[in-house]
N, C-alpha and C positions, 0 to 999 in steps of 0.2 A: 362307775369303775374306774381302777386303774389300765392303764394302758402299758399291756406289757407285749410288745412287737413281736412278730414271728419272725425270724432271719429267715433269707433264702426263700422265699415260698412265693412264686413270679404269678400267679394264679390269682385272678381278678374274682371275688366271691360278688357273686348279684342273683336275684333273679335271672333263672334258665342258664346255671355256671351247669348245673349234673349235680351237683351234693347237694344234699335235705335243709332244710330251712324248717330250725327250731325256736321256736319262742324263748327268751331267754330275756326274761323283764322289756324293756321295752322297747325292745331289737331282734331283729332276728340271726341268731348266728347260723354259722355251716357244716356242717358234719362231714368231715372226710377223717381217714385212715385214725381214726383214735385222737382225732383233734377237731375242736368247735370253737373255728374262727370268727370275728368279727373284723370288715368293711373300715380304715379310720383311714379316711386320707389316702394315700399312696402307700398305705401299709396293710397289713390284718395281724390284729389283737387277740394274741390267743386266748382262750375263753373255759370256764370249767363251771357245771352246774352249779351252782350250792344247794345247802342241805336244805331245807327247808321242810314246810307244813304239806307243802305237796308234790316234792320228791325229797322223802325219809332218806335217812341212812341206817334203820334200823333192821333189826331180824323179821322177818316179817316173808315166810315162806312161801311159796305159790307154784304150780302146777307147771314142769317143765323137764322140759322132756329134746330139750334140744345142747347141743354143740356150739357154745357161741363159739363164733367164727373170732379174729381178730383188730380185721375190719370194720367191724360195728361199737370199737368200746366207741364209751361218751366218759369224758374226764367226770365225773361228779363228786363235791366234797375235798378231799384227800385219797380219795380210791377212784375205782373204773367201773364203771357198770356195762353193759352192753343191752343193744337198740335191741329187743324180741317182739315185734307183732306191735312197733310204739309204744309198748311197758320197757322197763328201765329195769334189769338185771341184776343180778350183784350173785356171781357167784356166791356162797358161805358152804361148805365141807361137804355135804350130800345135799344140799335143796339150793335153790339160787332163794330170794330173800327179792319184792318186788318194789322199788324203789320208786315208785312213780310210771308217769310218762312224759313223753315226748309229744312235745305239741307242735303243731303248726301253727308260722308264727299269723298274730292278728293281726300285725300290723306290716307296711314294707320298709324298711327304712336298709 
C-alpha cells in the first residue's frame, strides 16, 4: 500500500485507543470520524477499503430502517459507506445497498 500521511493527527492508534479496529488486508486500520487510519512509524496513513468480492460496490438492496450518522462513515472505493451493525450500507435512492461487512482484524499490527 502507498503511504498517504494524514497530517495534523496527534492521536496514536493502537489496541485500546478507543477506536474500532477493522481488518484491511494484512493489517488493522482504526475507524473514526469517516477516516480509516493505519499506524505507520511516527504518523498515521489515510486508507480506504478496496471494492472487491468481499466488499462489492454494487446495487444490492438490503432492508435498512435507520438514518446513517456521519460519525459511522467508512471510506470504500470512490464513495462513502456507513457502518450499520457490522455491515457496510451505501445509501442509494430510496434504499441502502449492502457493500459487505466490517470484520475485526485477525492480526495485531
